[in-house]
C-alpha positions in Angstrom: -49.3 -15.7 -37.9 -49.8 -15.8 -34.1 -47.0 -18.3 -33.9 -44.5 -16.2 -35.8 -45.3 -13.2 -33.6 -44.6 -15.3 -30.6 -41.2 -16.4 -32.0 -40.2 -12.8 -32.8 -41.2 -11.5 -29.4 -39.3 -14.4 -27.7 -36.2 -13.7 -29.8 -36.5 -9.9 -29.0 -36.7 -10.7 -25.2 -33.8 -13.2 -25.5 -31.7 -10.7 -27.4 -32.3 -8.0 -24.8 -31.4 -10.4 -22.0 -28.2 -11.4 -23.7 -27.0 -8.1 -25.0 -28.7 -5.6 -22.8 -27.0 -6.6 -19.6 -23.3 -6.0 -19.6 -20.9 -7.3 -16.9 -19.9 -4.6 -14.5 -16.3 -4.2 -15.6 -14.2 -1.1 -16.2 -12.2 -2.9 -18.8 -9.5 -3.9 -16.5 -8.8 -7.2 -14.8 -10.5 -8.2 -11.6 -8.1 -6.9 -8.9 -9.4 -8.1 -5.6 -7.8 -6.1 -2.8 -5.6 -8.1 -0.5 -5.7 -7.9 3.3 -2.6 -6.1 4.5 -2.1 -7.0 8.2 1.5 -6.1 8.7 3.7 -3.2 7.7 7.4 -4.0 8.4 10.2 -1.5 8.4 13.8 -2.6 8.2 16.5 0.0 8.9 20.1 -0.9 8.1 22.7 1.6 9.4 25.1 2.4 12.2 26.3 -1.2 12.2 22.8 -2.5 12.9 19.8 -4.1 11.2 16.6 -3.1 13.0 13.1 -4.3 12.2 9.9 -2.7 13.5 6.3 -3.8 12.7 2.8 -2.6 12.8 0.4 -5.5 13.0 -3.4 -5.7 12.8 -4.0 -9.4 12.2 -7.8 -9.1 12.2 -7.9 -6.2 9.8 -10.1 -3.2 10.2 -12.2 -3.3 13.4 -11.8 -5.8 16.1 -8.5 -5.7 18.0 -6.4 -2.6 18.0 -3.1 -2.8 16.0 0.2 -3.5 17.8 2.8 -1.0 16.6 6.4 -1.3 17.8 8.1 1.9 18.7 11.1 2.7 16.5 14.5 3.5 18.2 17.3 4.9 15.9 20.8 6.3 16.6 21.2 10.0 16.2 23.2 11.4 13.3 23.2 8.1 11.4 22.6 7.1 7.8 20.0 4.4 7.3 18.7 2.4 4.4 14.9 1.7 4.9 13.0 -1.2 3.3 9.2 -1.3 3.7 7.4 -4.7 3.4 3.7 -5.4 3.4 2.4 -8.8 4.6 -0.9 -10.7 5.0 -0.3 -12.6 8.3 -3.9 -13.9 8.4 -2.6 -16.8 6.3 -0.1 -19.4 7.3 2.5 -19.0 6.1 2.3 -15.2 5.8 1.9 -13.8 2.3 4.4 -11.2 1.2 2.3 -8.6 -0.7 5.4 -6.5 -1.4 5.9 -8.7 -4.5 2.5 -7.6 -5.8 3.2 -4.0 -5.0 6.4 -4.2 -7.0 4.7 -6.1 -9.9 2.0 -3.4 -10.0 4.4 -0.6 -9.2 2.7 2.0 -11.6 -0.4 1.6 -9.4 1.2 2.0 -6.0 3.1 4.7 -4.0 4.6 4.5 -0.5 4.2 7.8 1.3 6.0 9.0 4.4 5.1 11.8 6.9 7.7 12.5 9.6 7.2 14.7 12.6 9.5 15.9 15.4 13.0 14.5 15.5 12.2 11.9 12.8 13.3 12.9 9.3 11.3 11.9 6.2 12.8 9.0 4.3 13.8 9.8 0.7 12.6 7.1 -1.7 15.2 5.6 -3.9 13.3 3.1 -6.1 11.1 3.8 -9.1 8.1 2.2 -10.7 8.1 0.8 -14.3 7.4 4.3 -15.6 10.3 5.9 -13.8 8.1 7.5 -11.0 8.7 7.2 -7.3 7.7 3.9 -5.6 9.0 4.2 -2.0 9.6 0.6 -1.0 13.4 1.4 -0.6 14.5 4.7 0.9 17.4 6.4 2.7 17.4 8.8 5.6 19.9 10.5 8.0 18.7 11.0 11.5 19.5 14.2 13.3 19.8 15.2 16.9 18.4 13.2 19.8 14.6 13.6 20.2 11.3 12.0 19.5 8.6 12.1 16.8 6.5 9.9 14.5 6.7 8.3 11.1 3.5 7.5 9.2 3.7 5.1 6.3 0.9 5.0 3.8 0.5 2.6 0.8 -1.6 4.4 -1.8 -3.3 2.5 -4.7 -3.9 4.3 -8.0 -2.4 7.6 -6.9 -1.9 10.4 -9.5 1.9 10.3 -9.3 2.3 13.4 -11.5 0.4 15.5 -8.9 2.4 17.7 -6.6 0.4 16.1 -3.8 0.4 12.5 -5.1 0.1 11.1 -1.5 -3.3 12.9 -1.2 -4.7 11.0 -4.3 -5.8 7.4 -4.8 -7.0 5.0 -2.2 -5.2 4.0 1.0 -4.4 0.3 1.0 -2.5 0.4 4.3 -1.4 2.9 6.9 0.6 2.8 10.1 2.0 5.5 12.4 5.1 4.6 14.4 6.4 6.5 17.5 10.1 7.2 17.0 12.9 7.9 19.4 16.2 9.1 18.1 18.9 8.5 20.7 
């Protein structure tokens, strides 16, 4: 009798150990956040192709990012392409591919000040919502300002202030001169 009691208690403890502890998982796949070290902006317009980058190769902390100032022509139509890279690896890893693949989970947001006009996103995610990797803009008069680019993860795209929702994966503010 003592032996049977021991077996039942051992089975009960084993059952609790196996079924009582669940893996910490929200039901989705493990989605490890990649390191985004570089935000690259390519402007095509006015007979030119111009590329400007914001680089922080050591990630948060450590060295300050190096952000190239943007110089654009006044009163000119531009197509803008945004690219996200991990330059901590050799060769650099283009994370834009992953952003496109997971387009429903990402949003590129723009905030322009001064003489810089806000880009108008032209591309959509798989559900038909704004993505923002490809945009257009028309510069105005000569002047200066800034352009902040933010990559949001899991934003509420249906919200009127979608760029204020979700988590920030990358952000860079460029000084802009329109000449």
